[in-house]
DSSP file (Angstrom, degrees, kcal/mol; ACC not computed):
  #  RESIDUE AA STRUCTURE BP1 BP2  ACC     N-H-->O    O-->H-N    N-H-->O    O-->H-N    TCO  KAPPA ALPHA  PHI   PSI    X-CA   Y-CA   Z-CA
    1    1 A X     >        0   0    0      0, 0.0     4,-2.6     0, 0.0     5,-0.2   0.000 360.0 360.0 360.0 -36.8  100.9  113.8   29.9
    2    2 A X  H  >  +     0   0    0      2,-0.2     4,-2.0     1,-0.2     5,-0.2   0.914 360.0  49.2 -61.4 -43.6   97.2  114.1   30.4
    3    3 A X  H  > S+     0   0    0      1,-0.2     4,-2.3     2,-0.2     5,-0.2   0.925 112.2  48.0 -62.4 -45.7   97.6  114.4   34.2
    4    4 A X  H  > S+     0   0    0      1,-0.2     4,-2.0     2,-0.2     5,-0.3   0.909 110.2  52.4 -62.2 -42.5  100.2  117.1   33.7
    5    5 A X  H  X S+     0   0    0     -4,-2.6     4,-0.5     1,-0.2     5,-0.4   0.880 113.0  44.5 -62.2 -39.0   98.0  119.0   31.3
    6    6 A X  H  < S+     0   0    0     -4,-2.0     5,-0.4    -5,-0.2     4,-0.2   0.880 124.8  29.0 -73.8 -39.6   95.1  119.0   33.7
    7    7 A X  H  < S+     0   0    0     -4,-2.3     5,-0.3    -5,-0.2    -2,-0.2   0.518 103.7  72.9-105.4  -5.7   96.9  120.0   36.9
    8    8 A X  H  < S+     0   0    0     -4,-2.0     5,-0.1    -5,-0.2    -3,-0.1   0.880 113.5   6.8 -80.3 -35.7   99.8  122.1   35.8
    9    9 A X  S  X>S+     0   0    0     -4,-0.5     4,-1.7    -5,-0.3     5,-0.7   0.840 109.7  68.3-112.5 -53.2   98.1  125.3   34.7
   10   10 A X  H  >5S+     0   0    0     -5,-0.4     4,-1.3    -4,-0.2     5,-0.2   0.867 106.0  25.8 -51.6 -66.9   94.5  125.6   35.4
   11   11 A X  H  >5S+     0   0    0     -5,-0.4     4,-1.9     1,-0.2    -1,-0.2   0.959 126.1  38.7 -69.6 -49.7   93.9  125.8   39.2
   12   12 A X  H  >5S+     0   0    0     -5,-0.3     4,-2.5     2,-0.2     5,-0.2   0.922 116.9  46.5 -72.4 -43.5   97.2  127.2   40.5
   13   13 A X  H  X5S+     0   0    0     -4,-1.7     4,-2.5     1,-0.2     5,-0.2   0.904 113.2  50.3 -66.3 -39.8   98.0  129.8   37.8
   14   14 A X  H  X<S+     0   0    0     -4,-1.3     4,-2.4    -5,-0.7    -1,-0.2   0.911 112.0  47.8 -64.0 -40.9   94.5  131.1   37.8
   15   15 A X  H  X S+     0   0    0     -4,-1.9     4,-2.7    -5,-0.2     5,-0.2   0.912 111.9  49.9 -65.1 -42.0   94.5  131.5   41.6
   16   16 A X  H  X S+     0   0    0     -4,-2.5     4,-2.4     2,-0.2    -2,-0.2   0.922 112.9  45.9 -62.7 -44.3   97.9  133.2   41.5
   17   17 A X  H  X S+     0   0    0     -4,-2.5     4,-2.5     2,-0.2    -1,-0.2   0.893 112.4  51.7 -66.1 -39.5   96.8  135.7   38.8
   18   18 A X  H  X S+     0   0    0     -4,-2.4     4,-1.9    -5,-0.2    -2,-0.2   0.933 112.3  44.7 -62.1 -46.7   93.5  136.3   40.7
   19   19 A X  H  X S+     0   0    0     -4,-2.7     4,-2.4     1,-0.2    -2,-0.2   0.894 112.6  53.5 -64.6 -39.2   95.4  137.1   43.9
   20   20 A X  H  X S+     0   0    0     -4,-2.4     4,-2.5    -5,-0.2    -2,-0.2   0.921 109.4  46.4 -61.3 -45.9   97.8  139.2   42.0
   21   21 A X  H  X S+     0   0    0     -4,-2.5     4,-2.5     1,-0.2     5,-0.3   0.855 112.3  50.9 -68.9 -33.6   95.1  141.4   40.4
   22   22 A X  H  X>S+     0   0    0     -4,-1.9     4,-2.4    -5,-0.2     5,-1.3   0.920 112.0  47.2 -66.9 -43.6   93.3  141.8   43.8
   23   23 A X  I  X>S+     0   0    0     -4,-2.4     5,-3.3     3,-0.2     4,-0.5   0.931 117.0  42.7 -64.1 -45.4   96.6  142.9   45.4
   24   24 A X  I  <>S+     0   0    0     -4,-2.5     5,-1.2     3,-0.2     9,-0.2   0.935 123.6  34.1 -68.5 -46.2   97.5  145.4   42.7
   25   25 A X  I  <>S+     0   0    0     -4,-2.5     5,-1.0    -5,-0.2    -2,-0.2   0.831 132.5  23.1 -84.9 -30.2   94.0  146.9   42.1
   26   26 A X  I  <5S+     0   0    0     -4,-2.4    -3,-0.2    -5,-0.3    -2,-0.1   0.822 130.4  32.6-105.7 -38.5   92.5  146.8   45.6
   27   27 A X  I  <<S+     0   0    0     -5,-1.3    -3,-0.2    -4,-0.5    -4,-0.1   0.950 131.6  29.1 -84.9 -54.1   95.4  146.7   48.1
   28   28 A X  I   <S-     0   0    0     -5,-3.3     4,-0.2    -6,-0.2    -3,-0.2   0.917 114.9-121.3 -71.8 -42.5   98.1  148.7   46.2
   29   29 A X  I  >< -     0   0    0     -5,-1.2     4,-2.2    -6,-0.4    -3,-0.2   0.252   4.6-116.7 108.1 131.7   95.5  150.8   44.4
   30   30 A X  H  ><S+     0   0    0     -5,-1.0     4,-2.8     1,-0.2     5,-0.2   0.862 113.9  56.3 -64.6 -36.5   94.7  151.4   40.8
   31   31 A X  H  > S+     0   0    0      2,-0.2     4,-2.0     1,-0.2    -1,-0.2   0.923 109.7  44.2 -64.2 -43.5   95.5  155.1   41.1
   32   32 A X  H  > S+     0   0    0     -4,-0.2     4,-2.3     2,-0.2    -1,-0.2   0.911 113.9  51.6 -64.7 -41.1   99.0  154.4   42.4
   33   33 A X  H  X S+     0   0    0     -4,-2.2     4,-2.0    -9,-0.2    -2,-0.2   0.907 110.4  48.2 -62.9 -42.4   99.5  151.7   39.7
   34   34 A X  H  X S+     0   0    0     -4,-2.8     4,-2.4     2,-0.2    -1,-0.2   0.869 109.2  53.6 -65.8 -36.5   98.3  154.2   37.0
   35   35 A X  H  X S+     0   0    0     -4,-2.0     4,-2.0     2,-0.2    -2,-0.2   0.893 108.0  50.7 -64.1 -39.2  100.8  156.8   38.4
   36   36 A X  H  X S+     0   0    0     -4,-2.3     4,-1.5     2,-0.2    -2,-0.2   0.902 110.5  48.7 -63.5 -40.6  103.6  154.2   38.1
   37   37 A X  H  X S+     0   0    0     -4,-2.0     4,-3.1     1,-0.2     6,-0.4   0.893 108.7  53.7 -66.1 -39.0  102.6  153.5   34.5
   38   38 A X  H  X S+     0   0    0     -4,-2.4     4,-2.3     1,-0.2    -1,-0.2   0.885 105.2  54.5 -62.8 -38.4  102.5  157.3   33.8
   39   39 A X  H  < S+     0   0    0     -4,-2.0    -1,-0.2     1,-0.2    -2,-0.2   0.881 116.6  37.8 -60.1 -37.9  106.1  157.6   35.1
   40   40 A X  H  < S+     0   0    0     -4,-1.5    -2,-0.2    -5,-0.1    -1,-0.2   0.881 131.4  24.9 -82.4 -39.5  107.2  154.9   32.7
   41   41 A X  H  < S-     0   0    0     -4,-3.1    -3,-0.2     2,-0.3    -2,-0.2   0.509  92.6-126.9-107.4  -7.2  105.1  155.8   29.6
   42   42 A X  S  < S+     0   0    0     -4,-2.3     2,-0.4    -5,-0.3    -4,-0.2   0.541  84.2  87.2  68.6   7.6  104.4  159.5   30.1
   43   43 A X  S    S-     0   0    0     -6,-0.4     2,-0.3    -9,-0.1    -2,-0.3  -0.999  75.9-128.5-136.4 141.1  100.7  158.7   29.6
   44   44 A X        -     0   0    0     -2,-0.4    -9,-0.1     1,-0.1   -10,-0.1  -0.679  38.2-103.7 -83.9 139.5   98.1  157.7   32.1
   45   45 A X        -     0   0    0     -2,-0.3    -1,-0.1   -11,-0.2     5,-0.1  -0.279  41.5-101.3 -62.2 148.4   96.1  154.6   31.2
   46   46 A X    >>  -     0   0    0      1,-0.1     4,-1.3    -3,-0.0     3,-0.9  -0.170  32.9-104.2 -64.4 163.3   92.5  155.1   29.9
   47   47 A X  H 3> S+     0   0    0      1,-0.2     4,-2.7     2,-0.2     5,-0.3   0.813 117.9  65.0 -61.2 -32.4   89.6  154.6   32.2
   48   48 A X  H 3> S+     0   0    0      1,-0.2     4,-2.0     2,-0.2    -1,-0.2   0.857 101.2  50.3 -62.6 -33.4   88.7  151.3   30.5
   49   49 A X  H <> S+     0   0    0     -3,-0.9     4,-2.8     2,-0.2    -1,-0.2   0.919 110.8  48.8 -67.7 -42.9   92.0  149.8   31.8
   50   50 A X  H  X S+     0   0    0     -4,-1.3     4,-2.1     2,-0.2     5,-0.2   0.915 113.1  46.4 -64.1 -43.2   91.3  151.0   35.3
   51   51 A X  H  X>S+     0   0    0     -4,-2.7     4,-2.7     2,-0.2     5,-1.5   0.895 113.2  50.6 -64.5 -39.3   87.8  149.5   35.3
   52   52 A X  I  <>S+     0   0    0     -4,-2.0     5,-3.0    -5,-0.3     6,-0.4   0.934 112.2  45.5 -64.5 -46.5   89.1  146.3   33.8
   53   53 A X  I  <5S+     0   0    0     -4,-2.8     5,-0.3     1,-0.2   -28,-0.2   0.861 120.8  39.2 -65.3 -36.0   91.9  145.9   36.4
   54   54 A X  I  <5S+     0   0    0     -4,-2.1    -2,-0.2    -5,-0.2    -1,-0.2   0.856 136.0   0.8 -86.6 -35.8   89.6  146.7   39.3
   55   55 A X  I  X5S+     0   0    0     -4,-2.7     4,-1.9    -5,-0.2    -3,-0.2   0.785 123.0  48.5-121.4 -51.9   86.3  145.0   38.4
   56   56 A X  I  ><S+     0   0    0     -5,-1.5     4,-2.8     2,-0.2     5,-0.2   0.940 111.6  45.7 -68.5 -50.3   86.2  143.0   35.1
   57   57 A X  H  ><S+     0   0    0     -5,-3.0     4,-2.9     2,-0.2     5,-0.3   0.934 114.5  46.6 -62.4 -48.2   89.4  140.9   35.4
   58   58 A X  H  > S+     0   0    0     -6,-0.4     4,-2.5    -5,-0.3    -1,-0.2   0.922 115.4  47.2 -60.8 -40.5   88.9  139.8   39.0
   59   59 A X  H  X S+     0   0    0     -4,-1.9     4,-2.3     2,-0.2    -2,-0.2   0.916 113.8  47.1 -65.7 -42.6   85.2  138.9   38.3
   60   60 A X  H  X S+     0   0    0     -4,-2.8     4,-2.3     2,-0.2    -2,-0.2   0.923 114.2  47.0 -64.4 -44.6   86.2  137.0   35.1
   61   61 A X  H  X S+     0   0    0     -4,-2.9     4,-2.5    -5,-0.2    -2,-0.2   0.917 112.2  49.8 -64.5 -42.8   89.0  135.2   36.9
   62   62 A X  H  X S+     0   0    0     -4,-2.5     4,-2.7    -5,-0.3     5,-0.2   0.904 110.4  51.1 -62.2 -40.9   86.8  134.3   39.9
   63   63 A X  H  X S+     0   0    0     -4,-2.3     4,-2.7     2,-0.2     5,-0.2   0.916 110.7  48.3 -61.7 -43.9   84.1  133.0   37.5
   64   64 A X  H  X S+     0   0    0     -4,-2.3     4,-2.3     2,-0.2    -2,-0.2   0.914 112.7  48.2 -64.0 -42.1   86.6  130.8   35.7
   65   65 A X  H  X S+     0   0    0     -4,-2.5     4,-2.0     2,-0.2    -2,-0.2   0.925 114.2  45.9 -64.7 -44.8   88.0  129.4   38.9
   66   66 A X  H  X S+     0   0    0     -4,-2.7     4,-2.8     2,-0.2     5,-0.2   0.924 114.1  48.1 -65.2 -44.3   84.5  128.7   40.3
   67   67 A X  H  X S+     0   0    0     -4,-2.7     4,-2.4     1,-0.2    -1,-0.2   0.877 110.6  51.8 -65.2 -36.9   83.3  127.1   37.0
   68   68 A X  H  < S+     0   0    0     -4,-2.3    -1,-0.2    -5,-0.2    -2,-0.2   0.895 113.1  45.5 -63.9 -39.8   86.5  125.0   36.9
   69   69 A X  H >< S+     0   0    0     -4,-2.0     3,-1.1    -5,-0.2    -2,-0.2   0.909 114.7  46.9 -70.6 -42.1   85.8  123.8   40.4
   70   70 A X  H 3< S+     0   0    0     -4,-2.8    -2,-0.2     1,-0.3    -1,-0.2   0.891 110.8  51.7 -66.9 -39.6   82.1  123.1   39.8
   71   71 A X  T 3< S+     0   0    0     -4,-2.4    -1,-0.3    -5,-0.2    -2,-0.2   0.135  79.2 147.8 -87.6  23.0   82.7  121.3   36.6
   72   72 A X    <   +     0   0    0     -3,-1.1     2,-0.3    -5,-0.0    -3,-0.1  -0.366  19.8 175.8 -60.2 129.4   85.3  118.9   38.1
   73   73 A X        -     0   0    0     -2,-0.1     3,-0.1     3,-0.0    -2,-0.0  -0.970  39.9 -91.0-130.4 151.0   85.3  115.5   36.6
   74   74 A X        -     0   0    0     -2,-0.3     2,-0.2     1,-0.1    10,-0.1  -0.308  52.0-101.9 -58.9 142.1   87.6  112.6   37.3
   75   75 A X        +     0   0    0      8,-0.1     7,-2.2     6,-0.1     2,-0.3  -0.447  52.3 165.9 -69.1 134.5   90.6  112.6   35.1
   76   76 A X  E     -A   81   0A   0      5,-0.2     2,-0.4    -2,-0.2     5,-0.2  -0.974  30.9-153.8-146.5 160.0   90.4  110.1   32.2
   77   77 A X  E >  S-A   80   0A   0      3,-2.7     3,-1.9    -2,-0.3     2,-0.4  -0.875  70.4 -54.1-137.3 102.6   92.1  109.3   29.0
   78   78 A X  T 3  S-     0   0    0     -2,-0.4     0, 0.0     1,-0.3     0, 0.0  -0.535 124.0 -16.0  65.9-123.4   89.9  107.5   26.5
   79   79 A X  T 3  S+     0   0    0     -2,-0.4     2,-0.3    -3,-0.1    -1,-0.3   0.679 117.2  99.1 -83.7 -19.3   88.6  104.5   28.3
   80   80 A X  E <   -A   77   0A   0     -3,-1.9    -3,-2.7     1,-0.0     2,-0.6  -0.539  58.6-158.3 -76.5 129.0   91.2  104.7   31.1
   81   81 A X  E     -A   76   0A   0     -2,-0.3    -5,-0.2    -5,-0.2     3,-0.1  -0.932  17.3-130.3-105.2 122.7   90.0  106.3   34.3
   82   82 A X        -     0   0    0     -7,-2.2     5,-0.1    -2,-0.6    -7,-0.1  -0.392  32.7-100.2 -67.2 147.4   92.8  107.6   36.5
   83   83 A X    >>  -     0   0    0      1,-0.1     3,-1.2    -2,-0.1     4,-0.9  -0.309  29.6-113.2 -66.7 156.0   92.6  106.6   40.2
   84   84 A X  H 3> S+     0   0    0      1,-0.3     4,-2.1     2,-0.2     3,-0.4   0.818 113.6  64.8 -61.0 -32.2   91.2  109.1   42.6
   85   85 A X  H 3> S+     0   0    0      1,-0.2     4,-2.7     2,-0.2    -1,-0.3   0.828  95.5  58.4 -63.3 -29.7   94.5  109.5   44.4
   86   86 A X  H <> S+     0   0    0     -3,-1.2     4,-2.0     2,-0.2    -1,-0.2   0.878 107.0  47.4 -68.0 -35.0   96.0  111.0   41.2
   87   87 A X  H  X S+     0   0    0     -4,-0.9     4,-2.5    -3,-0.4     5,-0.2   0.905 112.1  50.1 -67.3 -41.4   93.3  113.7   41.3
   88   88 A X  H  X S+     0   0    0     -4,-2.1     4,-2.1     1,-0.2    -2,-0.2   0.914 111.4  48.1 -63.3 -43.6   94.1  114.3   45.0
   89   89 A X  H  X S+     0   0    0     -4,-2.7     4,-2.4     2,-0.2    -1,-0.2   0.915 111.3  51.6 -63.4 -42.6   97.8  114.6   44.3
   90   90 A X  H  X S+     0   0    0     -4,-2.0     4,-1.7     1,-0.2    -2,-0.2   0.935 113.6  41.7 -61.3 -47.9   97.2  117.0   41.5
   91   91 A X  H  X S+     0   0    0     -4,-2.5     4,-2.3     1,-0.2    -1,-0.2   0.828 112.2  56.4 -71.0 -29.5   95.0  119.3   43.5
   92   92 A X  H  X S+     0   0    0     -4,-2.1     4,-2.3    -5,-0.2    -2,-0.2   0.916 106.7  49.2 -65.6 -42.3   97.4  119.0   46.5
   93   93 A X  H  X S+     0   0    0     -4,-2.4     4,-1.6     1,-0.2    -2,-0.2   0.884 111.6  49.5 -64.0 -38.0  100.3  120.2   44.4
   94   94 A X  H  X S+     0   0    0     -4,-1.7     4,-1.5     2,-0.2    -2,-0.2   0.900 110.2  50.7 -65.6 -40.2   98.3  123.1   43.1
   95   95 A X  H  X S+     0   0    0     -4,-2.3     4,-1.9     1,-0.2    -2,-0.2   0.893 107.8  52.9 -65.1 -39.4   97.3  124.0   46.7
   96   96 A X  H  X S+     0   0    0     -4,-2.3     4,-0.6     1,-0.2    -1,-0.2   0.865 107.3  52.8 -63.2 -36.0  101.0  123.9   47.8
   97   97 A X  H  < S+     0   0    0     -4,-1.6     4,-0.3     1,-0.2    -1,-0.2   0.840 116.6  38.0 -68.2 -32.6  101.8  126.3   44.9
   98   98 A X  H >X S+     0   0    0     -4,-1.5     4,-1.3     1,-0.1     3,-0.7   0.673  94.2  87.8 -91.4 -20.1   99.2  128.8   46.1
   99   99 A X  H 3X S+     0   0    0     -4,-1.9     4,-2.6     1,-0.3     3,-0.5   0.850  83.7  53.5 -53.4 -45.1   99.7  128.3   49.9
  100  100 A X  H 3X S+     0   0    0     -4,-0.6     4,-2.3     1,-0.2    -1,-0.3   0.884 107.5  52.7 -59.9 -35.6  102.4  130.9   50.3
  101  101 A X  H <> S+     0   0    0     -3,-0.7     4,-0.6    -4,-0.3    -1,-0.2   0.807 114.3  42.4 -68.7 -28.1  100.2  133.6   48.7
  102  102 A X  H  X S+     0   0    0     -4,-1.3     4,-0.7    -3,-0.5    -2,-0.2   0.822 116.9  46.1 -84.7 -33.3   97.4  132.7   51.1
  103  103 A X  H  X S+     0   0    0     -4,-2.6     4,-2.8    -5,-0.2     5,-0.3   0.846  99.8  66.5 -80.2 -35.3   99.6  132.5   54.2
  104  104 A X  H  X S+     0   0    0     -4,-2.3     4,-2.9    -5,-0.2     5,-0.2   0.924 101.6  46.0 -57.8 -49.4  101.7  135.6   53.8
  105  105 A X  H  X S+     0   0    0     -4,-0.6     4,-2.5     1,-0.2    -1,-0.2   0.898 114.2  49.7 -62.0 -36.4   98.9  138.1   54.2
  106  106 A X  H  X S+     0   0    0     -4,-0.7     4,-2.4     2,-0.2    -2,-0.2   0.932 113.2  45.1 -65.6 -45.5   97.6  136.3   57.3
  107  107 A X  H  X S+     0   0    0     -4,-2.8     4,-2.6     2,-0.2     5,-0.2   0.919 113.7  50.2 -64.0 -44.2  101.0  136.1   58.9
  108  108 A X  H  X S+     0   0    0     -4,-2.9     4,-2.6    -5,-0.3     5,-0.2   0.913 111.3  49.1 -60.7 -43.5  101.7  139.8   58.1
  109  109 A X  H  X S+     0   0    0     -4,-2.5     4,-2.2    -5,-0.2    -1,-0.2   0.923 112.5  47.2 -62.1 -45.0   98.3  140.8   59.6
  110  110 A X  H  X S+     0   0    0     -4,-2.4     4,-2.0     2,-0.2    -2,-0.2   0.896 113.4  47.8 -66.0 -39.9   98.9  138.8   62.8
  111  111 A X  H  X S+     0   0    0     -4,-2.6     4,-1.9     2,-0.2    -2,-0.2   0.908 112.5  48.9 -67.2 -41.5  102.5  140.2   63.2
  112  112 A X  H  X S+     0   0    0     -4,-2.6     4,-0.6    -5,-0.2    -2,-0.2   0.899 111.9  49.6 -64.0 -39.3  101.2  143.8   62.6
  113  113 A X  H >< S+     0   0    0     -4,-2.2     3,-0.5    -5,-0.2    -1,-0.2   0.869 110.5  49.7 -67.6 -37.3   98.5  143.2   65.1
  114  114 A X  H 3< S+     0   0    0     -4,-2.0    -1,-0.2     1,-0.2    -2,-0.2   0.842 107.9  54.5 -70.5 -33.2  100.9  141.8   67.7
  115  115 A X  H 3<        0   0    0     -4,-1.9    -1,-0.2     1,-0.2    -2,-0.2   0.576 360.0 360.0 -79.1  -9.0  103.3  144.8   67.3
  116  116 A X    <<        0   0    0     -4,-0.6    -1,-0.2    -3,-0.5    -2,-0.1   0.482 360.0 360.0 -81.0 360.0  100.6  147.4   68.0
C-alpha cells in the first residue's frame, strides 16, 4: 500500500495537469477559453482567473514537480527499506502514463513539417 500511495498520484497526475494547463492557456489560448466559458455561463471570467490559468498555476505545478523530484528519497515503511528496483518500477509506470502526452505533440509537429 505504501508503494501504491507514493507512485500512484504524485508524479504522473501532476505532470498530466501541468501539461493540460499549458496546452489550454498557452496553445489553445486563455482568450478562446474565456470565450468558451462565456458561451456556457453568459459571463466572462474575471482577470484573476486568466492570470491564474496562464501564470500562477503552471508555475505552482512546476515548482511542486521540481521539489518532488529534488526531495526524492528511497521508499521505506518504518524500518523496512524497499529495494531500488521498486522505485525504478514506480517511476517507470508514471513515465509510461505521461509518455503519450509527451509524444503526441512531437509526432504532430513532425507530421505537419513533413506535409509542408
